[in-house]
C-alpha positions in Angstrom: 4.4 33.3 65.7 5.0 36.3 63.5 7.1 36.2 60.4 8.3 39.2 58.4 10.4 38.8 55.2 12.2 41.5 53.4 13.8 40.6 50.1 15.7 42.6 47.5 15.6 40.9 44.1 18.3 41.4 41.4 16.4 40.9 38.1 19.7 40.6 36.2 20.5 37.1 35.1 18.3 34.5 33.5 17.1 32.8 36.7 13.8 32.0 38.2 13.7 33.6 41.7 11.5 32.2 44.4 10.7 31.9 48.1 9.3 28.9 49.8 8.0 28.9 53.3 6.6 25.8 55.1 6.2 24.2 58.5 5.7 20.9 60.2 5.3 19.6 63.7 7.2 16.8 65.3 8.1 15.0 68.5 11.0 17.3 69.1 13.0 20.1 67.4 15.1 17.7 65.2 12.0 15.8 64.1 10.1 18.9 63.2 13.0 20.4 61.3 13.6 17.1 59.4 9.9 16.9 58.4 9.9 20.5 57.2 13.1 20.2 55.2 11.8 17.1 53.5 8.7 19.1 52.5 10.8 22.0 51.2 13.1 19.7 49.3 10.2 18.1 47.4 8.9 21.6 46.4 12.3 23.1 45.5 12.7 23.3 41.7 15.3 21.0 40.0 18.8 22.5 40.0 17.8 25.3 42.3 20.6 27.2 44.2 19.6 28.1 47.7 20.6 31.8 48.2 19.5 32.0 51.9 17.3 30.2 54.4 16.1 30.5 57.9 14.9 27.9 60.3 12.8 28.6 63.4 11.2 26.4 66.0 8.7 26.9 68.7 6.8 24.7 71.2 3.2 25.5 72.1 2.8 26.0 75.9 -0.4 23.9 76.4 0.0 20.9 74.0 3.8 20.9 74.1 3.8 20.3 70.3 7.0 21.4 68.6 6.8 23.2 65.2 9.5 24.1 62.7 9.2 26.9 60.2 11.6 27.1 57.2 11.9 29.9 54.7 14.1 29.3 51.7 15.1 31.9 49.0 16.4 30.3 45.8 17.5 30.9 42.2 16.7 28.2 39.6 17.6 28.0 36.0 14.6 28.6 33.7 12.9 25.6 32.4 14.2 24.8 29.0 11.9 23.9 26.2 12.6 22.6 22.8 13.1 25.2 20.1 10.2 23.6 18.2 7.9 24.8 21.0 9.0 28.5 20.9 6.4 31.0 20.0 7.0 33.4 17.1 7.9 36.1 19.6 10.4 33.9 21.5 11.9 32.7 18.2 12.3 36.3 17.0 13.8 37.4 20.3 16.4 34.6 20.1 17.2 35.4 16.4 17.5 39.1 17.2 20.1 38.4 19.9 22.0 36.2 17.5 21.8 38.8 14.7 22.9 41.5 17.2 26.1 39.5 18.0 26.9 39.5 14.3 26.2 43.2 13.7 22.8 42.4 12.1 24.4 40.5 9.1 21.9 37.8 8.2 24.4 36.2 5.8 26.2 34.6 8.7 23.1 32.4 9.5 22.4 29.0 8.0 18.7 29.6 7.3 18.0 25.9 6.5 19.5 24.7 9.7 17.7 27.3 11.8 14.4 26.4 10.2 15.0 22.7 10.9 15.9 23.5 14.6 12.7 25.5 15.1 10.6 23.1 13.0 9.4 25.8 10.7 9.8 26.7 7.0 12.8 28.6 5.6 10.3 31.3 4.5 9.3 31.7 8.2 12.9 32.3 9.2 13.4 34.7 6.3 10.3 36.6 7.3 11.5 36.7 11.0 14.8 38.1 9.9 13.1 40.7 7.7 10.9 41.8 10.6 13.9 42.0 13.0 15.9 44.1 10.6 12.9 46.3 9.9 12.4 46.8 13.7 16.1 47.6 14.0 15.9 50.3 11.3 12.8 51.8 12.9 14.5 51.9 16.3 17.6 53.6 14.7 15.5 56.3 13.1 13.7 57.1 16.4 16.9 57.4 18.4 
């Protein structure tokens, strides 16, 4: 059996994209497909949305064994982790997005609450904001 897959990925949207291919053999087509789908469903990430799938079966001429092959293309939401586990880079990226929404005005932020959410000191958040605003000014001057 020969399998060729061509896939066009749209990298917009915050989704984990993936392809799963697996096979199983069974007594007949239905049994082989059922076994393969059970394997795929165990592997498929939680809350994944199946975008497309293909099921193929074949029976070997000598042994008369039936195989099913399933290929699944999916999108899954990214794994969420607690804010306290964010790296400095991740924390600054999130803060930069928030600041951008408020026209880079840090006075709209509750620094104490943000520090508590990330599990860091207020000084850390102040420093993050300072760096974000500094980077923003540097970007403006270059452009």
